[in-house]
C-alpha positions in Angstrom: -57.7 47.9 117.1 -58.8 50.3 114.2 -62.3 49.7 113.1 -63.5 51.4 109.8 -67.2 51.1 108.9 -68.4 52.5 105.5 -72.1 52.7 104.9 -73.2 53.7 101.4 -76.3 53.7 99.2 -74.2 52.3 96.3 -74.7 48.7 95.3 -71.4 46.7 95.1 -71.2 43.1 93.6 -69.8 40.2 95.8 -66.6 40.0 94.0 -65.9 43.7 94.3 -66.7 43.6 98.0 -64.2 41.0 98.9 -61.5 43.0 96.9 -62.4 46.3 98.4 -62.5 44.9 102.0 -58.8 43.7 101.5 -57.7 47.0 99.9 -59.4 49.0 102.6 -57.9 46.9 105.4 -54.5 47.5 104.0 -55.2 51.2 103.5 -56.2 51.8 107.1 -53.3 49.8 108.5 -50.9 52.0 106.5 -52.7 55.1 107.3 -52.7 54.6 111.1 -49.4 52.8 111.1 -51.0 49.8 112.7 -50.7 46.1 112.1 -53.3 44.9 109.7 -53.7 42.0 112.2 -55.8 44.4 114.3 -57.7 46.1 111.7 -61.4 45.5 111.3 -63.4 46.7 108.2 -67.2 46.7 107.4 -68.9 47.8 104.3 -72.8 48.0 104.4 -73.8 48.7 100.9 -77.2 49.3 99.1 -78.7 51.0 102.1 -81.5 53.5 101.5 -79.7 56.8 102.2 -80.1 60.5 101.1 -77.7 63.4 101.6 -78.5 67.1 100.7 -81.9 66.0 99.3 -80.3 63.6 96.9 -79.9 59.9 96.6 -76.8 60.2 94.5 -74.0 57.9 95.7 -72.9 58.9 99.2 -71.0 57.3 102.1 -71.0 57.6 105.9 -67.7 56.5 107.5 -66.9 55.7 111.0 -63.3 55.4 112.0 -62.7 54.3 115.6 -59.2 53.4 117.1 -57.4 53.2 120.4 -55.0 56.3 120.5 -56.5 58.1 117.5 -54.6 61.4 117.4 -57.1 64.2 117.1 -54.5 66.5 115.4 -54.4 64.1 112.4 -58.2 63.8 111.8 -57.9 66.2 108.9 -55.0 64.4 107.4 -57.0 61.1 107.7 -60.2 62.7 106.3 -58.3 63.7 103.1 -56.8 60.4 102.7 -60.0 58.5 103.3 -62.0 60.7 101.0 -59.4 60.3 98.2 -59.4 56.5 98.9 -63.3 56.2 98.8 -63.6 58.4 95.9 -61.0 56.5 93.9 -62.1 53.0 94.8 -65.9 53.5 95.1 -66.5 56.4 92.9 -68.2 58.5 95.6 -67.3 62.2 95.5 -65.6 63.5 98.5 -68.4 66.2 98.9 -70.8 63.2 99.3 -68.8 61.7 102.3 -69.2 62.3 105.9 -66.6 60.8 108.4 -67.0 60.4 112.1 -63.7 60.0 114.0 -63.6 58.5 117.5 -60.7 57.7 119.8 -61.3 54.9 122.3 -59.6 54.4 125.6 -58.0 50.9 126.1 -60.1 50.0 129.1 -63.3 50.7 127.1 -62.7 48.3 124.2 -63.2 44.5 124.8 -61.4 41.7 122.9 -60.8 38.0 123.7 -62.6 38.0 127.0 -60.9 41.1 128.4 -60.3 44.7 127.5 -57.3 46.1 125.7 
């Protein structure tokens, strides 16, 4: 059940948003070695945000998943920063990522927990 949320102050047009949602879903599924059927992605764009006293393009990213291996977060950070920099044009030094592993019994789906 990986969930990746990207919040950015960058404005994205509608056609690009649909394209980047699909690319991001595929990327996260491959990165975490999970079925894309379980991956959820959200991108909130055009949000008033500031980082380091500047409103230059930036992103705040949350990655949540059941069984997220803590020892791989640095690898995931590198890959996510490279992906966001390449696809959205946001420099990696303007990206914060919050990783969170979730216990199965604390995540609901389809009227039950996983």
